[in-house]
Each structure stands twice: as structure tokens, then as C-alpha cells.
N, C-alpha and C positions, 0 to 999 in steps of 0.2 A: 281178436279184439274183445274187450270186456263185454260189450253188448251181446256178442255171440255166445260167450260163456254163460251169461245169465238166461239166455233164451230157453223157454219151457221149464224154468226153475221156480220153486216157491221159496220164499224167505220172509222174514218179518219186515214190516215197513221201516223199522228203525235201521235196517241194514241196506236198504235200497239206496243206490248212489243218486246224487243230484242229477236231474235231467233225463232219467230213464222212465219211460211210461210203463205202468203196471196196472193190474186189475186186482181188486180185493177178492180173495178166494176163501178166507175163513176169518172168524173172530174167535179168539181164545179167551173165554171168560164166562161168568155167570150171566143170568138173565138181565140183571141191572147193567152190567158192563155192555152187553150186546145192545140193549135198548139205548143207552147213552151214545154209543158209537153210531148206531143207525140214525139217531137224531142229528148227527153231524152230516149226514148224507153219504156215509161210507157203507153203502149197501153191498152185498155180495155181487160181484160183477162190475162194480163202479170202476171207471178208469181214472187213474190219478198219476201225479208226477211230483216228486220231491223237488221243490224249487230252491230251498236253502235250508241249511242247518244253522240255527241262530246262535250267536255268542261263541266265545272261545271254548266253552264247556259243552257245546252241542246239546243242551238240555231240551231244546224244542226243535221241531221240524216245521217248516212252512210247506204245505202241500197245495197243489192245484187240483181241483175237481171241477171239470167243465170251465165255467167262467168265474168260479169262486176260489178264494184262497182261505186256508184254514191253518191255524197254528195248533200243533198237537205236541203234548209232552212226550218225550222219548219213551217213558215207561208205558204209556198207552200204545205208542207205535210198535213196541215190542210184541204186543198181543194181537196186532192186526197182520194177518198173513196175506201176502200178495204173490201174484204170479206174473212173470214177464213173458210175453209172447213174441 
């Protein structure tokens, strides 16, 4: 099953399938990027789930962190590394 395949793997948030829980494990970028992403609430260790990829071009992801939803551009999501447990 796909869930078992991903278990204990790291990948960019942009590649995470809809509905799978993951944890932020790294942020790839300079201090400005890291500060901006941390401001979104995406701290190292934060649990999240991709709820939906928007539009037919999949330019944005809607992610759920706790009780909040956040829309992130795919180019930003590519630089957020997550792990699936």
C-alpha cells in the first residue's frame, strides 16, 4: 500500500499525496525563507496534511496544520522537507 511505501521516508511537501499525515523535518533556504515559513507555523516537527492541490495546474497546495488551513505555492512547498511516520 502507498502509505507503507512512504513510511519513514523524507520528501518535499510538494510531492506529498493528499490525505497523508507528515511532519516538517527541514527547511531548504536562506534565513529570509526560513523566517517566512516559520511565520506560517511550519516549525520543524509540526504535523501537517495536504488537503487539496488547487486548480488544474496544481500551482498551490492547501495544507492543514492543527485546526488551521494554509495555502502554499508549490515552489515554496518544494523547499519544505517532510517525513512520513
